[in-house]
C-alpha positions in Angstrom: -130.7 202.9 -151.1 -130.2 199.2 -150.4 -126.5 199.8 -149.7 -127.4 202.4 -147.1 -129.7 199.9 -145.3 -127.1 197.2 -145.6 -124.3 199.5 -144.2 -126.5 200.6 -141.3 -127.5 197.0 -140.5 -124.0 195.6 -140.6 -122.7 198.4 -138.4 -125.2 197.9 -135.6 -124.6 195.3 -132.9 -126.0 191.8 -133.4 -127.4 192.8 -136.7 -125.8 190.2 -138.9 -128.4 187.6 -137.8 -131.1 190.1 -138.3 -129.9 190.7 -141.9 -130.0 187.0 -142.6 -133.4 186.6 -141.2 -134.9 189.6 -143.0 -133.2 189.2 -146.3 -136.1 187.3 -147.8 -138.5 190.1 -146.8 -136.3 192.8 -148.2 -137.8 192.7 -151.7 -141.3 193.0 -150.2 -140.2 195.8 -147.9 -139.1 197.9 -150.9 -142.7 198.3 -152.0 -143.5 200.0 -148.6 -140.7 202.5 -148.9 -143.1 205.5 -149.0 -144.6 204.7 -145.5 -143.5 206.7 -142.6 -144.5 204.3 -139.8 -141.7 203.2 -137.5 -142.2 199.8 -136.0 -140.9 199.4 -132.5 -141.0 196.4 -130.2 -143.7 198.0 -127.9 -145.9 198.6 -131.0 -145.6 195.0 -132.1 -146.6 193.4 -128.8 -149.3 190.8 -128.7 -151.8 193.2 -126.9 -152.0 195.5 -129.9 -153.8 194.3 -133.0 -152.3 195.4 -136.4 -154.2 195.5 -139.6 -151.1 194.6 -141.7 -150.4 190.9 -142.3 -147.1 189.8 -140.8 -145.7 188.9 -144.3 -146.1 192.5 -145.5 -144.3 194.1 -142.5 -141.3 196.1 -143.8 -138.2 194.8 -142.2 -135.9 197.8 -143.0 -138.5 200.5 -142.8 -137.4 201.5 -139.3 -133.9 202.3 -140.7 -135.2 204.9 -143.2 -136.1 207.5 -140.6 -133.2 208.7 -138.6 -134.1 210.5 -135.4 -131.5 212.5 -133.6 -131.6 212.4 -129.8 -129.5 215.4 -129.2 -129.3 219.1 -130.1 -133.1 219.5 -130.1 -133.0 223.1 -129.0 -130.6 224.2 -131.8 -133.2 225.9 -133.9 -134.7 227.9 -131.1 -134.2 231.6 -131.6 -132.5 233.5 -128.9 -133.9 236.8 -127.7 -130.8 238.9 -128.3 -132.7 241.7 -129.9 -134.2 242.9 -126.5 -131.7 245.8 -126.7 -132.0 246.7 -123.0 -129.0 247.3 -120.8 -128.4 245.3 -117.8 -127.0 247.0 -114.7 -124.7 244.8 -112.6 -124.7 245.6 -108.9 -121.3 245.3 -107.3 -121.9 243.0 -104.3 -118.2 242.3 -103.9 -117.6 244.4 -100.7 -120.6 243.0 -98.9 -119.9 239.4 -99.9 -116.2 239.8 -99.0 -117.0 241.3 -95.6 -119.6 238.6 -94.8 -117.2 235.8 -95.9 -114.3 237.3 -93.8 -116.5 237.5 -90.7 -117.8 233.9 -91.2 -114.2 232.6 -91.8 -113.0 234.4 -88.7 -115.8 232.9 -86.6 -115.0 229.5 -88.0 -111.3 229.8 -87.0 -112.2 230.9 -83.5 -114.6 228.0 -83.1 -112.0 225.6 -84.4 -109.4 226.9 -82.0 -111.9 226.5 -79.1 -112.6 222.9 -80.1 -108.9 222.1 -80.4 -108.2 223.5 -76.9 -110.7 221.1 -75.5 -108.8 218.1 -76.7 -106.8 216.2 -74.2 -103.4 215.9 -75.8 -101.5 214.8 -72.7 -100.3 218.4 -72.2 -102.0 220.9 -69.9 -103.6 224.0 -71.3 -105.6 226.6 -69.6 -108.4 226.4 -72.2 -109.1 222.7 -71.6 -111.6 223.5 -68.8 -113.3 226.5 -70.4 -116.3 224.5 -71.8 -117.2 223.0 -68.4 -120.4 224.4 -67.0 -120.6 224.9 -63.3 -123.9 225.4 -61.4 -123.5 227.6 -58.4 -126.5 229.0 -56.5 -128.9 227.9 -59.3 -126.9 229.8 -62.0 -125.0 227.9 -64.7 -121.7 229.5 -65.7 -118.7 228.4 -67.7 -115.8 227.5 -65.4 -113.6 230.3 -66.7 -116.2 232.8 -65.3 -116.2 231.4 -61.8 -112.5 230.5 -61.4 -109.0 231.2 -62.8 -107.4 228.3 -64.6 -103.6 228.3 -64.8 -101.0 225.9 -65.9 -98.5 224.8 -63.2 -96.4 222.5 -65.4 -96.9 220.4 -68.5 -99.1 217.9 -66.8 -100.9 219.9 -64.0 -103.6 222.5 -63.9 -104.5 224.8 -61.0 -108.1 226.0 -60.6 -108.5 229.1 -58.2 -112.1 230.0 -57.6 -113.2 233.6 -57.2 -115.5 232.5 -54.4 -113.9 229.8 -52.1 -117.5 228.6 -51.2 -117.9 227.3 -54.7 -114.9 224.9 -54.5 -117.1 221.8 -54.1 -119.3 222.7 -57.1 -116.2 223.3 -59.2 -114.7 219.9 -58.2 -118.0 218.1 -59.1 -118.2 219.8 -62.5 -114.6 218.9 -63.3 -115.1 215.3 -62.3 -118.3 214.9 -64.3 -116.7 216.4 -67.4 -115.7 214.0 -70.3 -112.0 214.8 -69.8 -111.6 212.2 -67.1 -109.8 214.5 -64.7 -109.8 213.9 -60.9 -108.9 217.2 -59.1 -107.5 217.3 -55.6 -108.1 220.0 -53.0 -105.1 222.1 -52.0 -106.3 224.7 -49.6 -108.5 227.2 -51.5 -107.6 225.8 -55.0 -108.0 222.6 -57.0 -105.0 220.8 -58.6 -105.9 218.6 -61.6 -103.3 216.3 -63.0 -103.6 215.5 -66.7 -103.5 211.7 -67.3 -101.2 210.5 -70.2 
């Protein structure tokens, strides 16, 4: 029994000094071997009064009881004897259809966002997100005008109604793209800056 305590004490960290300190009390501690009290630092604080004198405190008594801090639920019985059958519902087709539709919507949204980027090259979709207010109605630019690419750096905006040319020009100028369209008869010419 003493070898077991000695082996545990030596194997723990900073326990060699503890072994030297408590070696004088080891013979007294053997008389208390049948106690099951575990002494911990929070139980030995000054605020708690103990009835045992300090000379009779067992020094190795806390090493006698080993407490495991893992696998506490090992002895619980599992309820495998229920015997009922479980029916699994095949949700694969609905989940797959939903996932496909959401992924398609994400791809479409990403392609719209990428068309808005100013890459130094003209594309007809660059102006689609611009909102134009005509006669108190707010519409996207692609519903009130036709946007076409003239060359790699120039866009042409042809309105369906020539009276809305001023509103189209104001909407393009106020957009975050930094374009400055010029009037060319019944259409607007917007040069893409580098």
